[in-house]
KEKE-3310 file (N, C-alpha, C; in steps of 0.2 Angstrom, whole numbers, plus 5000, padded with zeros to 4 digits):
npx = (5083:5067:5052:5050:5064:5070:5063:5065:5078:5082:5077:5085:5097:5093:5092:5098:5094:5080:5080:5082:5073:5064:5066:5066:5053:5046:5055:5058:5070:5066:5055:5056:5064:5053:5043:5051:5052:5037:5034:5041:5036:5025:5025:5030:5020:5010:5017:5015:5004:4996:5005:4995:4982:4969:4970:4965:4967:4967:4962:4976:4983:4991:5002:4999:5009:5006:4992:4981:4977:4966:4969:4965:4976:4987:4993:5012:5018:5034:5036:5040:5046:5048:5038:5028:5033:5031:5019:5015:5020:5015:5002:5005:5008:4996:4989:4996:4992:4978:4977:4982:4988:4995:4998:5001:5018:5024:5039:5046:5061:5066:5071:5088:5097:5113:5117:5108:5096:5099:5092:5087:5082:5072:5063:5056:5049:5041:5031:5022:5009:5004:5003:5009:5022:5026:5026:5037:5050:5049:5051:5059:5070:5073:5075:5061:5050:5037:5027:5027:5025:5011:5004:5006:4999:4988:4981:4984:4999:5001:4993:5002:5014:5011:5011:5021:5028:5021:5025:5041:5042:5036:5049:5060:5057:5054:5049:5034:5020:5021:5008:4999:4986:4982:4970:4959:4963:4958:4944:4941:4945:4937:4923:4924:4923:4911:4902:4902:4897:4884:4881:4883:4887:4887:4894:4904:4912:4913:4921:4933:4947:4951:4961:4961:4971:4969:4979:4984:4991:5000:4992:4982:4973:4972:4963:4954:4954:4951:4964:4961:4959:4953:4941:4928:4930:4937:4929:4919:4925:4932:4922:4914:4925:4930:4919:4918:4929:4940:4947:4963:4979:4990:5008:5008:4997:4981:4970:4963:4960:4958:4952:4956:4944:4939:4941:4951:4957:4972:4977:4975:4973:4978:4973:4980:4979:4983:4980:4974:4969:4956:4953:4954:4968:4974:4973:4981:4984:4988:4992:4999:5011:5025:5024:5015:5023:5034:5025:5020:5008:4994:4984:4967:4958:4942:4929:4918:4912:4895:4888)
npy = (5008:5005:5010:5001:4994:5004:5007:4994:4996:5005:5001:4990:4997:5003:4994:4987:4997:4999:4985:4987:4995:4988:4976:4982:4987:4974:4966:4953:4944:4935:4940:4953:4952:4946:4954:4965:4962:4961:4974:4982:4974:4976:4991:4990:4987:4996:5010:5004:5007:5019:5026:5023:5030:5038:5031:5022:5020:5000:4987:4978:4962:4956:4947:4940:4933:4920:4922:4929:4946:4958:4973:4992:5000:5016:5025:5025:5039:5042:5030:5027:5017:5016:5019:5011:4997:5001:5002:4989:4983:4989:4982:4970:4969:4976:4964:4955:4960:4956:4942:4939:4926:4920:4924:4941:4950:4963:4964:4954:4945:4947:4935:4933:4942:4939:4950:4957:4972:4978:4968:4974:4984:4980:4972:4983:4989:4978:4981:4991:4999:4996:5008:5015:5012:5011:5025:5029:5022:5027:5038:5043:5032:5033:5045:5051:5060:5069:5071:5063:5053:5051:5053:5040:5032:5038:5049:5065:5076:5078:5073:5059:5064:5063:5051:5046:5052:5044:5033:5034:5037:5023:5016:5024:5025:5038:5046:5049:5049:5057:5070:5080:5084:5081:5084:5080:5068:5062:5064:5057:5044:5041:5043:5033:5021:5026:5023:5010:5004:5012:5002:5005:5004:5008:5020:5018:5014:5026:5031:5024:5022:5018:5009:5004:4994:4980:4971:4960:4953:4936:4933:4939:4933:4923:4926:4930:4940:4945:4945:4959:4969:4984:4994:4987:4974:4978:4984:4974:4966:4974:4980:4972:4970:4983:4984:4985:4993:5005:5025:5028:5037:5030:5027:5042:5041:5043:5029:5015:5005:4988:4983:4970:4966:4979:4997:5004:4993:4979:4981:4973:4971:4981:4993:5003:5016:5023:5038:5047:5062:5065:5048:5032:5024:5013:4999:4993:4978:4972:4960:4953:4949:4951:4963:4972:4979:4986:4996:5012:5017:5028:5032:5028:5040:5050:5043:5048:5043:5035:5023)
npz = (4809:4819:4829:4838:4839:4843:4857:4863:4862:4870:4884:4886:4888:4900:4908:4920:4929:4928:4933:4945:4951:4949:4959:4972:4972:4972:4978:4976:4965:4955:4953:4948:4937:4928:4928:4923:4911:4906:4907:4896:4885:4885:4884:4871:4865:4867:4862:4849:4845:4851:4841:4831:4821:4828:4839:4854:4871:4876:4883:4890:4895:4907:4915:4934:4946:4940:4936:4926:4922:4915:4911:4912:4899:4898:4884:4883:4884:4875:4876:4888:4897:4911:4916:4913:4921:4933:4935:4931:4941:4952:4949:4953:4969:4973:4968:4979:4990:4989:4988:5000:5012:5020:5039:5041:5046:5052:5056:5053:5046:5029:5017:5013:4999:4991:4982:4982:4986:5001:5014:5027:5024:5014:5022:5027:5018:5014:5024:5020:5012:4995:4988:4994:4995:4982:4978:4988:4984:4970:4973:4983:4984:4969:4963:4955:4952:4962:4954:4942:4949:4954:4941:4940:4948:4949:4957:4964:4964:4979:4987:4980:4987:5002:5002:5001:5011:5023:5020:5020:5035:5041:5036:5041:5053:5062:5075:5079:5067:5050:5049:5038:5046:5061:5067:5059:5055:5067:5067:5055:5060:5071:5064:5055:5068:5071:5062:5059:5075:5070:5061:5048:5033:5021:5023:5029:5021:5012:5019:5016:5007:4989:4987:5000:5012:5024:5036:5046:5061:5067:5081:5079:5066:5069:5081:5072:5062:5046:5035:5021:5005:4998:4998:4998:5003:5014:5021:5029:5035:5044:5052:5060:5068:5077:5086:5101:5103:5107:5105:5104:5104:5092:5092:5089:5081:5077:5082:5087:5103:5108:5125:5138:5148:5146:5145:5160:5155:5151:5136:5122:5108:5094:5082:5070:5061:5045:5039:5024:5016:5022:5020:5025:5021:5026:5039:5052:5060:5077:5088:5093:5106:5108:5097:5100:5112:5104:5102:5104:5115:5120:5132:5130:5121:5125:5120:5111:5101:5097:5106)
capx = (5079:5060:5052:5050:5069:5072:5061:5070:5087:5082:5075:5092:5104:5092:5091:5101:5089:5074:5079:5085:5066:5057:5069:5064:5047:5042:5058:5061:5075:5066:5049:5058:5064:5046:5040:5053:5049:5031:5034:5045:5032:5016:5028:5030:5013:5007:5018:5012:4996:4998:5006:4992:4978:4962:4969:4961:4968:4964:4964:4982:4984:4999:5003:5002:5009:5002:4986:4980:4974:4965:4969:4966:4982:4986:5000:5017:5025:5038:5041:5041:5047:5049:5031:5024:5037:5030:5011:5015:5023:5008:4996:5008:5008:4989:4987:4997:4985:4970:4978:4985:4985:5000:4999:5007:5021:5029:5045:5049:5065:5067:5078:5095:5101:5121:5118:5102:5098:5097:5087:5083:5075:5067:5058:5054:5045:5035:5027:5022:5006:5005:5004:5013:5029:5028:5028:5044:5054:5052:5055:5065:5077:5077:5072:5058:5047:5030:5021:5026:5022:5004:5003:5004:4996:4982:4982:4986:5007:5000:4993:5009:5021:5011:5009:5029:5030:5018:5033:5048:5039:5038:5053:5065:5056:5052:5044:5028:5019:5017:5002:4998:4981:4978:4962:4955:4965:4955:4938:4941:4944:4930:4918:4925:4920:4903:4900:4903:4894:4878:4878:4882:4891:4889:4896:4910:4914:4915:4929:4939:4953:4949:4966:4964:4973:4970:4984:4982:4999:4996:4990:4976:4973:4970:4958:4946:4955:4952:4965:4957:4961:4949:4935:4921:4932:4939:4924:4915:4931:4934:4917:4912:4930:4932:4914:4921:4933:4939:4950:4971:4988:4998:5014:5005:4992:4974:4970:4957:4962:4955:4955:4953:4939:4937:4947:4958:4961:4976:4977:4978:4974:4978:4971:4985:4976:4984:4974:4977:4965:4951:4950:4959:4971:4977:4974:4986:4978:4992:4990:5006:5014:5030:5022:5014:5030:5037:5021:5018:4999:4994:4977:4961:4954:4936:4924:4913:4905:4888:4888)
capy = (5007:5006:5012:4994:4994:5011:5005:4987:4996:5010:4996:4985:5002:5005:4986:4989:5002:4995:4980:4990:4997:4982:4972:4987:4987:4967:4961:4947:4945:4932:4944:4958:4950:4946:4961:4969:4958:4963:4980:4982:4971:4982:4998:4992:4985:5003:5014:5005:5007:5027:5028:5024:5035:5039:5026:5024:5015:4995:4981:4975:4957:4958:4941:4944:4927:4914:4922:4936:4950:4962:4981:4998:5004:5022:5024:5027:5044:5044:5024:5027:5011:5014:5020:5003:4995:5006:5001:4982:4981:4991:4978:4963:4973:4973:4956:4951:4961:4955:4935:4935:4921:4921:4933:4947:4954:4970:4963:4949:4947:4944:4930:4938:4941:4945:4954:4961:4978:4979:4966:4977:4990:4974:4972:4988:4991:4974:4984:4997:4997:4996:5015:5021:5006:5014:5031:5030:5019:5030:5046:5042:5029:5034:5054:5051:5066:5068:5074:5058:5047:5055:5050:5030:5028:5042:5054:5071:5075:5083:5066:5056:5066:5062:5045:5044:5056:5038:5026:5035:5035:5019:5015:5026:5022:5042:5044:5050:5048:5064:5071:5086:5087:5078:5083:5078:5061:5058:5065:5051:5038:5042:5042:5025:5019:5027:5020:5002:5004:5013:4996:5008:4999:5014:5027:5016:5011:5031:5032:5019:5024:5012:5004:5002:4986:4979:4968:4957:4951:4930:4932:4943:4931:4917:4930:4928:4946:4942:4952:4959:4972:4987:4996:4983:4970:4979:4988:4970:4965:4979:4982:4969:4969:4985:4987:4988:4997:5013:5027:5029:5035:5023:5029:5048:5043:5039:5023:5012:4999:4983:4981:4966:4969:4987:5002:5002:4986:4979:4982:4967:4972:4991:4994:5006:5020:5028:5042:5053:5068:5062:5043:5028:5021:5007:4997:4987:4975:4968:4957:4947:4952:4956:4969:4977:4978:4990:5002:5020:5017:5031:5031:5030:5047:5051:5041:5051:5039:5033:5016)
capz = (4815:4819:4836:4842:4841:4849:4863:4865:4864:4877:4887:4886:4890:4906:4912:4927:4932:4928:4938:4953:4954:4950:4964:4978:4972:4974:4984:4974:4962:4948:4950:4944:4929:4924:4927:4918:4904:4903:4903:4890:4880:4886:4882:4863:4860:4867:4859:4842:4847:4848:4833:4826:4819:4833:4843:4861:4877:4873:4889:4891:4899:4910:4920:4940:4947:4937:4936:4921:4925:4912:4915:4906:4901:4895:4881:4889:4881:4872:4877:4894:4900:4917:4920:4912:4923:4939:4934:4932:4951:4957:4949:4958:4974:4974:4968:4984:4994:4989:4990:5004:5015:5027:5043:5042:5054:5051:5058:5049:5040:5022:5016:5012:4992:4992:4976:4982:4991:5011:5019:5032:5017:5012:5026:5031:5012:5014:5029:5016:5004:4986:4984:5000:4993:4974:4980:4991:4981:4964:4972:4988:4981:4962:4961:4952:4954:4964:4949:4937:4954:4957:4936:4940:4954:4948:4963:4967:4968:4984:4989:4982:4994:5009:5002:5001:5018:5027:5020:5024:5044:5042:5033:5045:5062:5066:5080:5075:5059:5048:5047:5042:5049:5066:5068:5053:5054:5073:5065:5051:5063:5075:5058:5054:5072:5073:5057:5062:5077:5066:5054:5043:5028:5015:5026:5031:5015:5010:5023:5015:4999:4987:4988:5005:5014:5029:5036:5054:5062:5066:5083:5075:5063:5075:5086:5069:5058:5040:5029:5015:5000:4994:5002:4995:5006:5021:5026:5032:5037:5051:5056:5069:5075:5082:5089:5104:5101:5109:5105:5107:5101:5092:5088:5090:5077:5079:5082:5092:5103:5114:5131:5141:5153:5144:5149:5159:5156:5146:5128:5118:5100:5092:5076:5069:5053:5039:5032:5019:5010:5023:5019:5026:5016:5028:5042:5052:5066:5079:5093:5097:5112:5106:5092:5106:5117:5100:5100:5110:5115:5125:5136:5127:5122:5127:5116:5109:5096:5096:5106)
cpx = (5070:5058:5049:5057:5070:5070:5064:5076:5088:5080:5081:5097:5101:5090:5092:5096:5083:5072:5080:5078:5062:5061:5066:5059:5043:5046:5058:5065:5070:5058:5051:5061:5059:5043:5043:5053:5042:5030:5036:5041:5025:5020:5029:5023:5009:5010:5017:5006:4995:4999:5002:4985:4970:4963:4968:4963:4962:4966:4970:4981:4991:4998:5006:5004:5005:4997:4987:4976:4972:4964:4970:4972:4982:4992:5006:5020:5031:5041:5042:5042:5047:5042:5028:5027:5032:5023:5011:5016:5018:5003:4999:5006:5001:4986:4989:4993:4980:4970:4980:4983:4989:5000:5003:5010:5027:5035:5049:5055:5064:5073:5082:5098:5106:5119:5113:5102:5097:5094:5083:5078:5072:5062:5054:5050:5041:5032:5023:5015:5007:5007:5009:5024:5031:5029:5034:5047:5055:5054:5059:5073:5078:5074:5067:5052:5039:5026:5019:5023:5015:5002:4999:4999:4988:4980:4984:4995:5005:4999:4999:5015:5018:5012:5017:5031:5028:5024:5038:5048:5041:5046:5061:5063:5057:5048:5037:5027:5016:5011:4998:4991:4979:4972:4960:4956:4958:4948:4937:4940:4938:4924:4919:4921:4915:4901:4897:4898:4887:4876:4878:4887:4893:4893:4903:4915:4917:4920:4935:4941:4948:4954:4965:4966:4973:4974:4981:4990:4997:4992:4982:4971:4971:4963:4950:4946:4954:4957:4962:4962:4954:4943:4929:4924:4933:4932:4920:4921:4933:4927:4916:4919:4932:4923:4913:4927:4935:4946:4957:4975:4991:5003:5012:5001:4986:4974:4964:4963:4956:4957:4954:4950:4937:4941:4945:4961:4968:4974:4979:4975:4973:4977:4975:4981:4980:4978:4977:4971:4959:4949:4956:4961:4976:4976:4976:4984:4985:4990:4994:5009:5019:5031:5020:5018:5032:5033:5020:5010:5000:4988:4973:4958:4948:4933:4918:4908:4901:4889:4881)
cpy = (5009:5009:5008:4992:4998:5009:4997:4990:5001:5005:4992:4993:5003:4999:4987:4992:5000:4990:4983:4993:4993:4980:4976:4987:4981:4964:4953:4945:4942:4936:4949:4958:4949:4952:4967:4970:4962:4968:4983:4977:4976:4989:4997:4991:4994:5008:5013:5009:5016:5029:5029:5028:5033:5031:5026:5020:5007:4991:4979:4969:4956:4950:4943:4935:4922:4915:4930:4940:4958:4971:4985:5002:5011:5023:5029:5031:5043:5036:5024:5020:5010:5014:5014:4998:4996:5001:4991:4982:4981:4984:4971:4966:4971:4968:4951:4952:4958:4947:4934:4931:4919:4928:4937:4949:4957:4970:4956:4949:4944:4941:4935:4935:4943:4949:4959:4967:4975:4976:4968:4982:4986:4974:4975:4990:4985:4975:4990:4993:4997:5005:5020:5019:5010:5021:5032:5027:5024:5037:5046:5038:5030:5042:5055:5057:5065:5068:5067:5051:5047:5053:5042:5031:5035:5046:5060:5072:5077:5075:5060:5059:5064:5054:5043:5048:5046:5036:5027:5035:5029:5016:5018:5027:5030:5038:5045:5049:5056:5064:5076:5090:5082:5077:5079:5070:5057:5057:5056:5044:5037:5043:5035:5022:5021:5024:5013:5001:5006:5007:5000:5008:5004:5017:5023:5015:5016:5032:5030:5021:5016:5008:5000:4993:4987:4972:4967:4954:4942:4929:4935:4939:4927:4918:4929:4935:4942:4949:4955:4967:4975:4987:4991:4977:4972:4979:4981:4967:4966:4980:4978:4969:4976:4988:4989:4990:5005:5018:5030:5032:5032:5028:5039:5049:5042:5034:5020:5007:4993:4982:4974:4967:4977:4992:5002:4998:4985:4979:4976:4968:4980:4988:5002:5009:5025:5031:5049:5056:5062:5054:5038:5025:5013:5005:4992:4985:4972:4968:4953:4954:4957:4963:4973:4981:4985:4996:5007:5021:5023:5028:5034:5036:5045:5047:5045:5047:5036:5025:5014)
cpz = (4820:4827:4840:4844:4845:4855:4866:4867:4870:4883:4891:4890:4897:4910:4920:4932:4935:4933:4944:4957:4955:4959:4972:4977:4975:4978:4981:4967:4953:4946:4946:4938:4925:4924:4921:4911:4901:4903:4897:4885:4880:4884:4874:4861:4863:4863:4850:4841:4847:4844:4827:4826:4823:4836:4851:4866:4877:4882:4886:4898:4902:4917:4928:4944:4948:4935:4929:4923:4919:4916:4910:4906:4895:4892:4884:4886:4881:4875:4883:4898:4907:4922:4918:4917:4932:4940:4935:4939:4954:4957:4953:4964:4974:4973:4975:4990:4995:4989:4995:5010:5021:5032:5042:5048:5049:5051:5056:5044:5033:5020:5010:5003:4993:4986:4976:4985:4997:5013:5022:5028:5014:5016:5027:5026:5013:5021:5023:5013:4998:4987:4989:4997:4986:4977:4984:4988:4974:4967:4979:4987:4974:4959:4957:4954:4955:4958:4943:4942:4954:4949:4937:4944:4952:4955:4961:4967:4975:4989:4987:4985:4998:5009:5004:5008:5024:5027:5022:5033:5045:5040:5037:5051:5065:5070:5079:5067:5055:5047:5046:5044:5054:5069:5066:5054:5061:5071:5059:5055:5068:5069:5057:5062:5073:5067:5058:5066:5074:5062:5049:5036:5023:5018:5028:5025:5011:5014:5022:5008:4997:4985:4996:5007:5022:5030:5045:5055:5066:5072:5082:5071:5065:5078:5080:5063:5053:5036:5023:5011:4996:4996:5002:5000:5013:5025:5030:5037:5043:5054:5063:5072:5079:5086:5095:5108:5103:5108:5107:5101:5099:5090:5084:5083:5079:5078:5086:5095:5107:5118:5134:5147:5152:5148:5157:5159:5151:5141:5124:5111:5099:5086:5073:5060:5052:5036:5027:5015:5015:5023:5022:5023:5019:5036:5047:5058:5072:5086:5097:5102:5109:5100:5096:5108:5111:5101:5106:5109:5121:5127:5130:5128:5124:5122:5116:5102:5098:5097:5103)
residu = (UNK:UNK:UNK:UNK:UNK:UNK:UNK:UNK:UNK:UNK:UNK:UNK:UNK:UNK:UNK:UNK:UNK:UNK:UNK:UNK:UNK:UNK:UNK:UNK:UNK:UNK:UNK:UNK:UNK:UNK:UNK:UNK:UNK:UNK:UNK:UNK:UNK:UNK:UNK:UNK:UNK:UNK:UNK:UNK:UNK:UNK:UNK:UNK:UNK:UNK:UNK:UNK:UNK:UNK:UNK:UNK:UNK:UNK:UNK:UNK:UNK:UNK:UNK:UNK:UNK:UNK:UNK:UNK:UNK:UNK:UNK:UNK:UNK:UNK:UNK:UNK:UNK:UNK:UNK:UNK:UNK:UNK:UNK:UNK:UNK:UNK:UNK:UNK:UNK:UNK:UNK:UNK:UNK:UNK:UNK:UNK:UNK:UNK:UNK:UNK:UNK:UNK:UNK:UNK:UNK:UNK:UNK:UNK:UNK:UNK:UNK:UNK:UNK:UNK:UNK:UNK:UNK:UNK:UNK:UNK:UNK:UNK:UNK:UNK:UNK:UNK:UNK:UNK:UNK:UNK:UNK:UNK:UNK:UNK:UNK:UNK:UNK:UNK:UNK:UNK:UNK:UNK:UNK:UNK:UNK:UNK:UNK:UNK:UNK:UNK:UNK:UNK:UNK:UNK:UNK:UNK:UNK:UNK:UNK:UNK:UNK:UNK:UNK:UNK:UNK:UNK:UNK:UNK:UNK:UNK:UNK:UNK:UNK:UNK:UNK:UNK:UNK:UNK:UNK:UNK:UNK:UNK:UNK:UNK:UNK:UNK:UNK:UNK:UNK:UNK:UNK:UNK:UNK:UNK:UNK:UNK:UNK:UNK:UNK:UNK:UNK:UNK:UNK:UNK:UNK:UNK:UNK:UNK:UNK:UNK:UNK:UNK:UNK:UNK:UNK:UNK:UNK:UNK:UNK:UNK:UNK:UNK:UNK:UNK:UNK:UNK:UNK:UNK:UNK:UNK:UNK:UNK:UNK:UNK:UNK:UNK:UNK:UNK:UNK:UNK:UNK:UNK:UNK:UNK:UNK:UNK:UNK:UNK:UNK:UNK:UNK:UNK:UNK:UNK:UNK:UNK:UNK:UNK:UNK:UNK:UNK:UNK:UNK:UNK:UNK:UNK:UNK:UNK:UNK:UNK:UNK:UNK:UNK:UNK:UNK:UNK:UNK:UNK:UNK:UNK:UNK:UNK:UNK:UNK:UNK:UNK:UNK:UNK:UNK:UNK:UNK:UNK:UNK:UNK:UNK:UNK:UNK:UNK:UNK:UNK:UNK:UNK:UNK:UNK:UNK:UNK:UNK)
# end
C-alpha cells in the first residue's frame, strides 16, 4: 500500500472524529462533509509533494462556499489530516466574516440537527471569531494541545491559550472576561479611540489584529454600522462610529459606549472589545434593547483620549 493509500485509510478510520471536529467548527453537517473531503485531498497532495526532492510549499486551491481561494500551505507532517482539516475550516470561517451580509445576533438559536451537537453549543460557538472558535474547539472539545493549535493559527502557544480562554468565557458565560492584563486592555481601547479622533488610520490599523472581526447586531446595522473582517476593512468601518464614544466597562472588560444626549444619558450602543497581546481581535457592536439588557455596563470611566 503506497503513501496515498495509507493516508486515505487513516482518514477513513478517523472519519467520525474528523466529521465531529468539522461540524463543531462550521456548524453545518453538509459543510463539514465538504471540509473533510477537501482536507483529505489536500493532505494527499501535500504528502506527495513533501516526499519529492527539494519540495517547497505551493499554493493549494481550496473551495470555500462555491468560491475558490488560493492559499499557501505547508506540508502536513506525517499526513496530519486533522491539521489540514483545521486550516480548511479556518479559511471557511474567515470567508464567512469577510462576506457576512446578515446582521449578527449573538443569541440567535441555530437550526437543530437531532444527529448533531447540542444546538446551544453551536449558538455559543457562532459568537466566536474564527481564531477563537478554532482554539476552543480543538483544545477544549478535542484535547488538541495548544502547541498544535498555535501552529495552525500561526501564533504562539500563549496566544492560542488566551484565544481559547476568551472563547471559553463566551461559551460558558463567565461573569468577567479572562484578561491577563486589564490595564493593557484599557490602554489599547483608549489608544483606538484616540487614533479614531485624530483621524490617524495608520495608528488605528496598527492596533488591530490582522484577523480582527467587527460584527454588528440588527439595530446597529440599521444605524449604519458595517460588519467587516481584517484590519484594512475594520479600521475605516470602526473609526467613524466611535468618535463620540466614551470608555466604559462591558461585562468587566474595557469597551466604549454611545449615549443619548451624551453622558450620563442612556446608553444606546455598546462596543465590546477583545484584546490579545495588545491588539484588538474582535469588536462587537450591540444596539438592540434586548442585547443591551444582557450586558453589565458600568458608568463610563474618565475619558482621557484627546477630543
